N, C-alpha and C positions, 0 to 999 in steps of 0.2 A: 251089580256096578264095580267099577275098580275102587280100590279103596285109597283115601288121601294116605300119602306117604310112599305108595306104590311107585315102582317106576311104571312110566307110562308104555304101554307096548306101541312099538313103533309101527307105521304103518306107510303106505304111499298110495296118492288117489290122483286122478286126472281132475283139473279145477275146471269150473264153467269158463274160464278165462283162456283154457287151451293149455296150462302150465301144469307140470305134475308137482306134488308136493309131496314130501317126504318129512316127516317129524324129526326125524335125526339131523336133519339139515340143519335145524333150526337151534340144534342143541349149543349153547355159549352165545346164542345171538339175541332171542327174545322169546317172551312169554308166550305161548298158543293157548287162545281160548276156544276149545273145541267144543261146540255144540250141536247135539244130535236132535234131529227133528222128525217128524211122521211123516208129512207130505208137502209138497210146494202146494201153493194158494189155497189152503185151507186156511180159516180164520184165526187159529191160534198160533200157526206156523208164521203167518204174515204178520200178525202182532209181534210175534218174539224177533222175526228179523228186522221188522222195524224200529223196535228198541234198541237193538244193536245198532244199526245202522245211526240213530239219533244220537248215540253216545260213542260213537266210533272215535272223536277226536281226543275224548278222555280217556279211551281204551290205550289210543296210540301214544299219547303222551307218558302212559305208565308202562312204556316199552313192550307193549301185546299186540297182538295180531288176532282176529277172528277168522274162523274157518266153522261153516255149517256144513253138514255130511247128513245124507241119507241114503237111500236106496237108488233113487230115481234117475233118469237118464241125465247127461249133460244137456242135452237140448232143452229138457224142461228148466234145469237150474238156470239156464241163459235167460229163457222167457221170464222166469220168475224174477231172478237178480235185474233184468232191465226194467219190467215193469214198477218195480218197487227202489229203483237206483240203489242197491244195496253197495254200500262201497268195500265190500269185503267177498271172498272167493265162496263158493258153494262146490263141494265135493261130491264125485259118485261113487257109490259103494254098490254096483249093481250085485255083487256075490254075498253083499252083507257081511264080510269078513271083517272089517275094520268096527263094525257095530258087535258083531259076535265077539271080538276080541276086548270091548269095552262093556261089554254085559248090558247092553241097552236093549235087547230084543226081548221080546213077551209076547203073549199069546201062542206060544209055540213057534215063535219065529215069524209070526204073522204082521207083527207090527214093531214100530220102532218106539222105545219111550224118548220122551222131552227130557235129555239130560246135558248139561253143561260141565266140562272139564277145565280146570285151569291148570296148565303144565307148564313148571317152572323153565328156566333155563338150562337145568341139570336132568329135564325130561322127566321129573318128579311131578305126580299128580299133588296139587296143592289144594285144591278145592273140587267140590262137586256139588252140583245144584241138581235137584231133580223133582219138579213140580209139573204135575201134567195139566193143572188149570191154574196155577198161581204163578201166570207166565211172567209178570212184571217182576217176580222176585230174581230172576235168573240174572238179568243185567245189575240190577243193585247188589247182589251177592258179589258177582265178579268183579264190579269197582271197589267193594271192600276189600277182598283178598289182594287185588292188584296193590291198593296203597299199602296193605301189610307189608307185600313182597318188596316194593319199593322203600319202605322205612328200614324194612330188615337189610336192605344192601346198602341203604347210607349210614347204617351202623355199623356192618362189617366193613365199609369204607373208612369210616370214621376211625375205627378201632385201629385198622391196619396204618393210617397214617400217624395216627396217637402214638402207636408202640414202634414205629418205624420197622412195619413188617414187610 
């Protein structure tokens, strides 16, 4: 897994919405919640996606966006997102290069770990969650880290104003 405090590996994927997404394009703009999941339409992955969907407004209020990634096709992602009304994009990583760079492959590259990264506006990994079975911990952890980042940002802003920096 990529460690907290490390620079997040840049990547570009095509999203089920038809748009290309590049992490570095978000630099200075917003926080990215990047979650890797094994397969569309499985019980655990559906539950995880629905939990992020249920809390998307809270996540957006904290200046973040969510993207789910696995190695399946865009066609699979479109069906999955449509069936469960996911209000966030799913990215396809058919050659598993993004999964490899984020070190979420296991079983000799045959499976993808359930892992979530919180990447700040400077492209630094600020949080990592990895629970294969305790799925509901991911969104709770994401909200906690996003709130901490928001507080950090407010303190920095206050300090700049207070010291006329």
